[in-house]
C-alpha positions in Angstrom: -3.0 -12.1 14.6 -0.8 -10.0 16.9 -0.1 -7.3 14.2 -1.0 -3.9 15.5 -1.9 -2.5 12.1 -5.1 -4.5 12.0 -6.5 -2.8 15.1 -7.4 0.6 13.6 -10.8 -0.5 12.3 -12.5 -2.8 10.0 -12.3 -2.5 6.2 -15.4 -2.9 4.2 -14.9 -5.5 1.4 -15.0 -2.7 -1.3 -12.4 -0.7 0.7 -10.1 -3.7 1.1 -10.6 -4.6 -2.6 -9.6 -1.1 -3.7 -6.6 -1.1 -1.4 -5.5 -4.5 -2.7 -6.0 -3.4 -6.3 -3.9 -0.3 -5.8 -1.2 -2.4 -4.0 -1.1 -4.9 -6.9 -0.9 -2.1 -9.4 2.0 -0.3 -7.7 4.1 -3.4 -7.0 3.6 -4.5 -10.7 5.4 -1.3 -11.9 8.8 -1.9 -13.4 10.3 0.7 -11.0 9.1 -1.1 -7.9 11.9 -3.1 -6.2 10.0 -6.4 -5.5 12.1 -7.8 -2.7 10.0 -9.7 -0.2 10.9 -7.1 2.4 9.8 -4.2 0.2 6.5 -5.9 -0.7 5.7 -6.6 3.0 6.8 -3.1 4.1 4.7 -1.5 1.4 1.7 -3.5 2.5 2.2 -2.4 6.1 2.7 1.2 5.1 -0.7 1.1 3.3 -2.5 -0.4 6.4 -0.8 1.9 8.8 -1.2 5.1 6.7 -4.7 4.5 5.5 -6.8 2.8 8.2 -10.3 1.6 7.5 -12.9 4.2 6.5 -10.1 6.7 5.7 -9.0 5.2 2.4 -10.2 6.8 -0.9 -8.4 5.3 -3.9 -9.1 8.3 -6.1 -7.9 10.8 -3.5 -4.9 8.8 -2.2 -3.5 7.2 -5.3 -1.0 9.9 -6.2 0.2 10.1 -2.6 0.7 6.4 -2.5 2.5 6.2 -5.8 4.8 9.1 -4.8 5.6 7.4 -1.5 6.3 4.1 -3.2 8.6 5.7 -5.7 10.5 7.5 -2.9 10.9 4.4 -0.6 10.6 1.3 -2.8 12.0 2.2 -6.2 14.7 0.2 -7.8 18.2 1.8 -7.9 18.8 0.8 -11.5 16.2 3.2 -13.1 
């Protein structure tokens, strides 16, 4: 493993599923720049910013989308 962002706790299956669902929804947006580096960086951002037991998809969705638009949006909008 070796990745430090997996050491902050253990996600319950429903938490991980909700995080994955939101990740998939955001990267599918036409404004998201889907380079492999951006997709990986966005996934790391989610794990580092919302460790296990602290993620609430209803509460955090707008924050996550705003951050994704700021850092991962395509330039040709």
